[in-house]
C-alpha positions in Angstrom: 193.0 60.7 138.9 192.9 57.8 141.4 189.2 57.8 141.2 189.3 57.3 137.4 191.9 54.5 137.6 190.0 52.8 140.4 186.8 52.9 138.4 188.3 51.3 135.4 190.2 48.8 137.5 186.9 47.5 138.9 185.5 47.0 135.4 188.7 45.2 134.3 188.5 42.8 137.3 184.8 42.0 136.6 185.6 41.4 132.9 188.6 39.2 133.8 186.3 37.2 136.1 183.7 36.7 133.3 186.5 35.6 130.9 187.7 33.1 133.5 184.2 31.7 133.9 183.9 31.4 130.1 187.2 29.7 129.6 186.6 27.3 132.5 183.3 26.0 131.0 184.5 26.2 127.4 187.6 24.0 127.7 188.1 21.7 130.7 184.4 21.5 131.6 182.8 21.7 128.2 181.3 18.3 128.8 179.3 19.8 131.7 177.5 22.1 129.3 176.5 19.2 127.2 175.4 17.3 130.3 173.1 20.1 131.3 171.7 20.7 127.8 170.9 17.1 127.1 168.6 16.7 130.0 166.1 19.3 129.0 164.2 20.2 125.9 163.1 23.9 125.7 160.1 24.3 123.6 158.8 27.6 122.1 155.1 26.8 122.8 152.6 28.5 125.1 151.9 25.3 126.9 155.5 24.9 127.8 155.7 28.5 129.3 152.4 27.9 131.1 153.8 24.7 132.7 156.9 26.4 133.9 155.3 29.5 135.3 152.6 27.6 137.1 154.9 26.8 140.1 156.9 29.0 142.4 160.2 30.0 140.8 158.8 29.2 137.4 160.0 32.3 135.7 163.6 31.7 136.9 163.3 28.1 135.7 162.0 29.2 132.3 164.7 31.8 131.8 167.4 29.3 132.9 166.2 26.6 130.5 166.1 29.2 127.7 169.8 30.0 128.4 170.7 26.3 128.9 169.5 25.4 125.4 172.4 27.5 124.0 174.8 25.1 125.6 174.2 23.0 122.5 176.6 25.5 120.8 179.1 25.6 123.6 180.7 28.9 122.5 177.3 30.7 122.9 176.6 28.8 126.1 179.8 29.8 127.8 179.3 33.5 126.9 175.8 33.5 128.3 176.9 31.7 131.4 179.8 34.1 131.9 177.3 37.0 131.5 175.1 35.6 134.2 178.0 35.4 136.6 179.2 38.9 135.5 175.7 40.4 136.3 175.6 38.6 139.7 179.0 40.0 140.7 178.3 43.5 139.5 174.8 43.6 141.1 176.4 42.5 144.4 178.7 45.4 144.2 175.9 47.8 143.3 174.1 46.7 146.5 177.3 47.2 148.5 177.7 50.7 147.2 174.1 51.5 147.9 174.8 50.5 151.5 177.8 52.8 151.7 180.6 50.3 151.3 184.0 51.9 150.5 185.4 51.2 147.0 188.4 49.6 148.6 186.3 46.6 149.5 185.4 45.9 145.9 187.1 42.4 145.7 184.6 41.2 148.4 181.8 41.4 145.8 183.4 38.4 144.0 182.9 36.0 147.1 179.2 35.1 146.5 179.8 34.5 142.8 182.8 32.3 143.5 180.7 30.3 146.1 178.0 29.8 143.4 180.7 28.7 141.0 181.9 26.1 143.4 178.3 25.0 144.2 177.7 24.4 140.5 180.4 21.8 140.6 177.6 19.5 141.7 176.2 18.5 138.3 172.7 18.5 139.6 172.6 22.1 140.6 170.5 23.8 137.9 171.0 27.3 136.3 167.6 28.1 137.7 169.2 28.8 141.1 171.6 31.3 139.6 168.8 33.1 137.8 166.7 33.1 141.0 169.6 34.8 142.9 169.9 37.4 140.2 166.1 38.1 140.6 166.5 38.3 144.3 169.3 40.9 144.1 167.2 42.9 141.6 164.3 43.0 144.1 166.7 44.1 146.9 168.1 46.9 144.7 164.6 48.1 143.9 163.7 48.1 147.5 166.7 50.3 148.4 165.7 52.7 145.6 162.1 52.9 146.9 163.4 53.3 150.5 165.9 56.0 149.6 163.4 58.0 147.5 160.6 57.9 150.0 160.2 60.2 153.1 158.1 57.7 155.2 157.5 54.1 155.7 154.4 53.7 153.5 156.1 53.3 150.1 158.7 50.7 151.3 155.9 48.8 153.1 153.7 48.7 150.1 156.7 47.6 148.0 157.4 44.7 150.4 153.7 43.6 150.5 153.7 43.3 146.7 157.3 42.2 146.0 157.6 39.3 148.5 154.6 37.2 147.1 155.3 38.2 143.5 159.1 37.5 143.9 158.4 34.2 145.6 156.3 33.1 142.6 158.8 34.3 140.0 162.1 33.3 141.5 161.2 30.9 144.3 162.1 30.7 148.0 165.3 32.7 147.6 163.0 35.7 147.8 163.3 35.3 151.5 166.6 37.2 151.0 164.5 40.3 150.4 162.7 39.8 153.7 165.9 39.2 155.7 167.6 42.2 154.1 164.9 44.7 154.8 165.7 44.8 158.5 169.3 45.6 157.7 168.4 48.1 155.1 166.0 49.8 157.4 168.6 49.9 160.1 171.2 51.5 157.9 168.6 54.0 156.6 167.6 54.9 160.1 171.1 55.3 161.3 172.0 57.5 158.3 169.1 59.7 159.1 170.0 59.9 162.7 173.5 60.8 161.9 172.3 63.5 159.7 170.0 64.8 162.4 172.7 64.7 165.1 175.1 66.6 162.8 172.5 69.3 162.1 171.6 69.5 165.8 175.2 69.7 166.9 176.1 72.7 164.8 173.7 75.2 166.5 175.0 74.2 170.0 178.5 75.0 168.9 177.7 78.5 167.5 175.3 79.7 170.2 175.7 80.2 173.9 172.2 79.4 175.0 169.2 77.5 173.8 165.7 78.8 174.0 162.8 76.7 175.1 161.3 77.0 171.6 164.5 75.5 170.1 164.4 72.6 172.6 160.8 71.9 171.7 161.6 72.0 167.9 164.5 69.5 168.3 162.3 67.2 170.3 159.6 67.3 167.6 162.1 66.5 164.9 163.5 63.6 166.9 160.0 62.2 167.4 159.3 62.6 163.7 162.3 60.5 162.6 161.8 57.8 165.2 161.0 54.5 163.5 157.7 52.9 164.3 159.2 49.4 164.4 162.7 48.4 165.5 165.0 47.0 162.7 164.9 43.5 164.2 161.1 43.7 164.5 160.8 44.9 160.9 162.8 41.9 159.7 160.8 39.5 161.7 157.5 40.9 160.3 158.9 40.5 156.8 160.0 36.9 157.4 156.7 36.0 159.0 154.9 37.6 156.0 157.0 35.4 153.7 156.3 32.3 155.7 152.6 33.1 155.6 152.7 33.4 151.8 154.4 30.1 151.4 152.1 28.4 153.9 149.0 29.8 152.1 150.4 28.6 148.7 150.8 25.1 150.1 147.1 24.8 150.3 146.8 25.2 146.6 149.9 23.5 145.2 150.6 19.8 145.0 154.1 20.0 146.6 155.3 19.2 150.1 156.3 22.2 152.2 160.0 21.2 152.2 159.9 21.8 148.4 158.0 25.0 148.7 160.5 26.4 151.2 163.6 24.7 149.6 162.9 25.3 145.9 161.2 23.2 143.3 163.6 23.6 140.4 166.9 24.6 141.9 168.2 21.0 142.1 167.6 18.2 139.7 166.6 15.6 142.3 163.2 16.6 143.8 163.9 14.9 147.2 167.2 16.7 147.9 167.7 20.3 149.2 171.5 20.9 149.4 172.6 22.8 152.5 175.2 24.7 150.5 172.4 26.1 148.4 171.3 28.2 151.4 174.8 29.1 152.3 175.3 30.6 148.9 171.9 32.4 149.0 172.8 33.9 152.4 176.0 35.2 150.9 174.2 37.0 148.1 171.6 38.4 150.4 173.7 39.4 153.5 177.2 40.1 152.4 176.3 43.5 150.7 174.7 44.5 154.1 177.4 43.1 156.4 180.1 44.8 154.4 178.6 48.2 155.3 180.1 47.8 158.8 183.6 47.6 157.4 185.8 50.7 157.9 186.7 53.0 155.1 190.3 52.7 153.7 192.1 55.6 152.1 195.3 56.0 150.2 198.0 53.4 150.4 196.0 51.4 152.9 193.2 51.0 150.4 195.6 49.8 147.7 197.2 47.3 150.0 193.8 46.1 151.2 192.6 45.5 147.7 195.7 43.6 146.8 195.5 41.4 149.9 191.8 40.7 149.2 192.4 39.7 145.6 195.3 37.4 146.5 193.3 35.7 149.3 190.3 35.2 147.1 192.3 33.8 144.2 194.3 31.5 146.4 191.0 30.3 148.1 189.2 29.9 144.8 191.6 27.4 143.2 191.4 24.7 145.9 187.7 25.3 146.4 186.9 24.6 142.7 189.3 21.7 142.7 187.4 20.0 145.6 183.9 21.0 144.3 184.3 19.4 140.8 184.6 15.7 141.5 187.1 14.2 139.1 185.6 10.8 138.8 182.1 12.2 138.1 183.2 14.6 135.4 185.4 11.9 133.8 182.2 9.9 133.2 180.4 13.0 132.0 183.3 13.7 129.6 183.3 10.2 128.2 179.5 10.5 127.6 180.0 13.9 125.9 182.7 12.4 123.6 180.4 9.5 122.7 177.6 11.9 122.0 179.8 13.9 119.6 181.4 10.7 118.1 184.9 11.9 119.0 186.3 8.3 118.9 190.0 9.2 118.6 189.8 11.7 121.5 188.3 8.9 123.7 191.2 6.6 122.9 193.7 9.4 123.5 192.0 10.2 126.8 192.2 6.5 127.9 195.9 6.4 126.9 196.6 9.3 129.3 194.6 7.9 132.1 193.3 4.3 132.2 189.5 4.1 132.6 188.2 2.1 135.6 184.4 2.1 135.8 182.2 0.0 133.5 180.7 3.0 131.8 184.1 4.6 130.9 185.6 1.2 129.9 182.5 0.6 127.6 183.1 4.1 126.0 186.7 3.2 125.3 185.8 -0.2 123.8 183.1 1.4 121.7 185.6 4.0 120.4 188.1 1.2 119.5 185.3 -0.7 117.7 184.3 2.4 115.7 187.9 2.8 114.7 188.2 -0.8 113.8 190.8 -1.5 116.6 188.8 -3.4 119.2 190.4 -6.8 118.7 193.8 -5.2 118.0 194.1 -3.1 121.1 191.5 -4.6 123.5 194.1 -5.5 126.2 196.1 -2.3 126.0 193.4 -0.7 128.2 192.0 -1.8 131.6 189.2 -4.3 131.2 186.7 -5.3 133.9 185.0 -8.3 132.2 182.0 -8.2 130.0 180.8 -5.2 132.0 183.3 -3.2 130.0 181.4 -4.0 126.8 177.8 -3.9 128.1 177.5 -2.4 131.6 174.7 -3.8 133.7 171.5 -1.9 133.2 170.7 0.7 135.8 167.6 2.8 136.1 169.3 6.2 135.9 169.6 8.9 133.2 173.3 8.5 132.5 174.8 5.0 132.6 172.4 3.5 129.9 173.5 6.1 127.3 176.9 4.6 126.2 175.3 1.1 126.1 172.4 2.5 124.0 175.0 3.9 121.6 176.7 0.5 121.5 173.4 -1.2 120.6 172.6 1.4 118.0 176.0 1.1 116.2 175.8 -2.7 116.4 172.3 -2.7 114.7 170.4 -3.7 117.8 167.9 -0.9 117.2 165.1 -2.1 119.5 167.5 -2.4 122.4 169.0 0.9 121.7 165.6 2.5 121.8 164.6 0.8 125.0 167.7 1.9 126.9 167.3 5.4 125.5 163.7 5.6 126.5 164.5 4.3 130.0 167.2 6.9 130.4 164.8 9.7 129.5 162.1 8.5 131.8 164.7 8.3 134.6 165.5 12.1 134.5 164.7 13.0 138.1 162.9 16.3 137.5 160.7 14.8 134.8 162.1 16.8 131.9 162.5 15.5 128.3 165.8 15.3 126.6 166.6 16.7 123.1 169.4 14.2 122.6 167.3 11.2 123.7 164.2 12.3 121.9 166.2 12.6 118.7 167.6 9.1 119.1 164.2 7.6 119.8 162.9 9.2 116.6 165.8 7.7 114.6 165.0 4.2 116.0 161.4 4.6 115.0 162.3 5.6 111.5 164.6 2.6 111.1 161.9 0.3 112.3 159.3 1.9 110.0 157.1 3.2 112.8 156.5 6.4 111.0 153.5 7.7 113.0 155.4 7.4 116.2 158.5 9.0 114.7 156.4 11.9 113.4 155.2 12.6 117.0 158.7 13.0 118.2 159.8 15.1 115.2 156.9 17.5 115.8 158.1 17.9 119.3 161.6 18.7 118.2 160.4 21.2 115.6 159.3 23.4 118.5 162.9 23.6 119.8 165.7 25.9 118.6 168.7 23.7 117.8 166.8 20.5 116.9 164.3 22.1 114.6 166.4 22.0 111.5 167.4 18.3 112.0 163.7 17.3 112.7 162.5 19.0 109.5 165.3 17.2 107.6 164.1 13.8 108.9 160.5 14.3 107.6 161.6 13.2 104.2 162.0 9.6 105.6 158.4 9.4 106.9 156.4 6.9 104.9 159.3 6.6 102.5 161.1 3.3 102.9 163.1 3.8 99.8 164.6 7.0 101.2 165.4 5.2 104.5 167.3 2.4 102.7 169.1 4.9 100.5 170.4 6.9 103.6 174.0 5.7 104.5 173.3 5.4 108.2 169.7 4.3 108.2 170.2 1.9 105.3 173.2 0.2 107.0 171.2 -0.2 110.2 168.2 -1.6 108.4 170.4 -4.2 106.7 172.3 -5.4 109.8 169.5 -5.3 112.4 167.8 -8.6 113.4 164.9 -9.0 111.0 164.4 -12.7 110.4 164.3 -14.1 113.9 162.2 -13.5 117.0 164.2 -13.4 120.2 163.9 -12.4 123.8 166.7 -10.0 124.8 168.9 -11.1 127.7 171.7 -8.8 128.9 173.3 -11.8 130.6 173.7 -13.8 127.3 175.1 -11.2 125.1 177.2 -13.7 123.1 173.9 -15.3 122.0 172.5 -11.8 121.1 175.7 -11.0 119.1 175.8 -14.3 117.4 172.1 -14.0 116.4 172.9 -10.4 115.1 175.8 -11.7 113.1 174.0 -14.8 111.6 170.8 -12.9 110.8 172.7 -10.7 108.4 173.0 -12.9 105.3 176.0 -11.0 104.1 178.0 -11.6 107.3 179.5 -8.1 107.0 178.7 -6.8 110.5 182.4 -6.5 111.5 181.6 -4.7 114.7 179.2 -7.5 115.9 182.0 -10.0 115.3 184.6 -8.0 117.2 182.2 -7.6 120.1 181.4 -11.3 120.1 185.1 -12.3 120.2 185.9 -9.6 122.8 182.9 -10.8 124.9 184.2 -14.3 125.1 187.7 -13.2 125.8 186.6 -10.9 128.6 184.6 -13.8 130.0 187.7 -15.9 129.8 185.8 -18.5 127.8 188.6 -19.7 125.5 186.5 -22.7 124.3 183.7 -20.6 123.0 186.2 -18.2 121.5 187.7 -21.1 119.5 184.2 -22.0 118.3 183.3 -18.4 117.2 186.7 -17.4 115.8 186.2 -19.1 112.4 183.3 -16.7 111.7 186.0 -14.1 111.0 186.5 -15.4 107.6 183.2 -13.9 106.6 184.3 -10.5 107.8 186.6 -8.3 105.9 189.8 -8.2 107.9 193.2 -7.5 106.2 194.9 -9.4 109.1 194.0 -11.5 112.1 193.5 -9.0 114.9 196.4 -8.9 117.3 194.6 -9.9 120.4 193.1 -12.9 118.6 196.6 -13.8 117.3 198.0 -13.9 120.8 195.2 -16.2 122.1 195.7 -18.5 119.1 199.4 -18.7 119.6 199.1 -19.4 123.4 196.4 -22.0 122.8 198.5 -23.8 120.1 201.5 -23.8 122.5 199.4 -25.3 125.3 198.4 -28.2 123.0 201.6 -28.8 121.0 204.5 -27.3 123.0 205.9 -26.0 119.8 205.0 -23.4 117.1 205.7 -25.8 114.3 202.7 -26.6 112.1 200.6 -23.7 113.4 198.0 -23.0 110.7 197.3 -19.3 111.6 198.7 -16.3 109.7 200.3 -14.5 112.7 202.9 -11.8 112.9 206.4 -12.6 114.2 206.0 -9.7 116.7 203.0 -11.3 118.3 204.7 -14.7 118.4 207.7 -13.2 120.2 205.5 -11.2 122.6 203.3 -14.2 123.5 206.3 -16.5 124.0 208.1 -13.9 126.1 205.0 -13.5 128.4 204.5 -17.3 128.8 208.2 -17.8 129.5 208.1 -15.1 132.2 204.9 -16.3 133.6 206.1 -19.9 133.9 209.4 -18.8 135.4 208.0 -16.4 138.1 204.4 -15.5 138.3 205.3 -12.6 140.7 207.7 -11.0 138.3 206.9 -7.2 138.2 207.7 -7.2 134.5 204.5 -9.1 133.9 202.4 -6.1 135.0 204.4 -3.6 132.9 204.2 -3.0 129.1 204.6 -4.7 126.8 203.9 -7.9 128.7 200.9 -6.4 130.4 199.3 -5.7 127.0 199.3 -9.4 126.0 195.9 -11.1 125.9 197.2 -13.8 128.2 198.0 -11.3 130.9 194.2 -10.7 131.2 193.3 -14.4 130.8 195.8 -15.5 133.5 196.5 -12.6 135.8 193.8 -10.0 135.9 191.7 -11.4 138.7 188.7 -13.5 138.7 185.8 -11.9 137.0 182.8 -14.0 137.6 181.1 -15.1 134.5 177.6 -13.8 134.0 174.8 -16.3 134.1 171.1 -16.5 133.9 170.8 -16.6 137.6 171.9 -12.9 137.7 169.7 -11.8 134.9 168.6 -8.2 135.3 165.0 -7.1 134.8 164.6 -4.3 132.3 161.0 -3.4 133.1 
């Protein structure tokens, strides 16, 4: 009865662990799935498979990228990721049982999987590492099966001679776990055989009063027959040396440095980095099932208490471990990028209301969401602002930070600049992968610009993928069909508002000139977003004079009221010049008049008044203009080079 309950309890715990993994990635860290998926483009082509399998660890990389593409549909992605962790944990337990570990130590089988979970808090750890560990444990299990079903050393040796080089090529350098484990496996096997021999030899002594010379000779022959040819440590050293020789030989034919051949080519996104924790986790998967074989057997109530204590300790250790492994600031940026990618503008605003953004990238995402909701000049100063960096962050050659800026350019109608930033982000992917998200955006920009041959090349590439195939085929109707492009709501709008009649040299340090040109080039003057960004840019630069010059352009844009931030600046500027509100020609709300007057009165009375830094006074435009620190205005002397 206890055996039946214990068996099902183990399955329940494994299932509960898999569910926890799925819920973890599906809800608080869904953005991480999108982050991993958007920096690869799995293609169903022979050449893609050949490219992956042509390096050590290529099969693990290929399988991992196949699974990662399902992160596009996060529900499928979380299920597959949970299945990977479920298999790793169960396979760890199978190895432990094969080595004679008592069922009462079942909770220990979760430790390696939890350690991997924490390691994957580093956003640059790839799923290839987890798949490679799964392959390593499979090879270890097959070795144990061969060892246990063979009477001599020939079959295990032949298996190792084949499995180590093949395993290295398929899953990468974690295959050394098989070489390390063989010594322990051989030791446990030898010990078990010796124990069996000693038991069989002890019984005749107990039942007989004398031993004949023939019996003594027979026992000596049996002992010599079962004596291992090589000591366990020696066997392990030979296996490791064989592994090292295989890698060293491969280095003569592969264009990779030895530190990559020994550290893994595709386990980590950045080629020049081999995380130390990667090998700690690999060692746990390889050695814990063997080390656990030395633990004592627990029976009855001791076994139950032991399991409860193990579970409590593991759970209590897992929570702070995961909390420290998933850096909050990093994943906040990843989440903002995910929300921008999925156009969840209201969720971005709600997120910023709960926790004010601070970095240029996150602030630019919030400002973009406000602009897309038509609220930028109404609510600009309700959120933290760090100057013009919060509208257009300084260009950086990496794969993440240019993406929100590229989305801003795209929505504004600056199509060429959006494509340039997107292309730069794709080329900055450290492991030289292509991106489905970025390739799609480049194709869109080429369609809008009428470069149909280039767009067709990118669409053909996307047609070989799974989740971008349908979209790519739907875009083919726009190729060499300008009428269809202009009739499309998105493409037609961007074709109308993009700069078409003027040649210009892009400068990210003179964005007011770029925005003004974008606004003036559109004869209809209906690019409301460009106007809001222009006004916001001058306000964030604290250039009230230019603000007053550009403000009248608002009459060409369809506003049902003067935006609140603009009203506050107009009211304050009028008071500075006239010391009274009489005769003010602007249509302003009484609420904004009272709020601005209250702020100016409090500021003039006591500039150190704490109320100035608290809502509602802190939300006034003049709080930023007068009190938010000195943000140095960008100039040509700090112009950044794009290429």
